[in-house]
C-alpha positions in Angstrom: -12.4 6.0 -2.0 -15.2 4.7 -4.3 -12.5 2.6 -6.2 -12.0 0.6 -3.0 -15.6 -0.6 -3.3 -15.2 -1.4 -7.0 -12.1 -3.5 -6.2 -13.8 -5.2 -3.2 -16.8 -6.2 -5.5 -14.3 -7.5 -8.1 -12.5 -9.6 -5.4 -15.7 -11.0 -4.0 -17.0 -12.0 -7.4 -13.8 -13.8 -8.3 -13.2 -15.7 -5.1 -14.5 -19.0 -6.5 -12.7 -18.5 -9.9 -10.0 -20.9 -10.8 -6.5 -19.7 -11.7 -6.3 -18.8 -15.4 -4.5 -21.0 -17.9 -0.7 -21.2 -17.8 0.0 -18.3 -20.2 -2.7 -15.9 -19.0 -2.0 -13.2 -16.4 -4.4 -11.3 -14.2 -3.4 -7.8 -13.3 -5.3 -5.5 -11.0 -4.8 -1.7 -11.7 -5.6 0.7 -9.0 -5.9 4.4 -9.7 -4.9 6.5 -6.7 -4.7 10.2 -5.9 -3.7 11.2 -2.4 -4.6 7.8 -0.9 -1.6 7.2 1.4 -3.8 6.2 4.3 -5.6 3.4 2.4 -3.6 2.3 -0.6 -1.4 -0.2 1.3 -4.5 -1.8 2.9 -6.1 -2.3 -0.5 -2.9 -3.8 -2.0 -2.6 -6.2 1.0 -6.2 -7.4 0.4 -5.6 -8.0 -3.3 -2.4 -9.9 -2.7 -4.4 -12.5 -0.8 -6.4 -13.4 -3.9 -4.9 -16.5 -5.5 -5.6 -15.7 -9.1 -4.1 -12.2 -9.2 -0.6 -12.2 -10.7 0.3 -8.5 -10.6 -0.9 -5.3 -8.8 -0.3 -2.0 -10.4 -1.0 1.3 -8.7 -1.3 4.4 -11.0 -0.3 7.3 -8.8 -2.0 10.3 -10.5 0.1 13.1 -9.3 -0.5 12.7 -5.6 1.1 15.2 -3.2 1.4 12.8 -0.4 3.2 9.5 0.0 0.8 7.3 -2.0 3.5 6.0 -4.3 5.8 5.0 -1.5 3.0 3.3 0.5 1.9 1.3 -2.5 5.5 0.3 -3.3 6.2 -0.8 0.3 3.0 -2.9 0.2 4.4 -4.8 -2.9 2.6 -3.1 -5.8 4.3 -1.9 -9.0 3.8 1.9 -9.2 3.4 4.1 -12.2 3.5 7.8 -11.4 2.1 10.7 -13.3 3.9 14.0 -12.5 0.6 16.0 -12.5 -2.9 15.0 -11.7 -4.8 14.1 -14.8 
């Protein structure tokens, strides 16, 4: 859950930032382990930030529906088979 506060701080710090140059891309990478109840909410908040081009959730071997929730919210998901 601590990563939620890190991302929130990142978003608040960048609200006044202009969109990067044409060929630059901003990606937000979210590590997640058994976060099915919160991951979709975090992805939805990040999607509202204008300068974020891509959201990637790294599902670290979760035993719940973290990957599915993140995918349904619109994030690209990378899944580890076991928790690392």
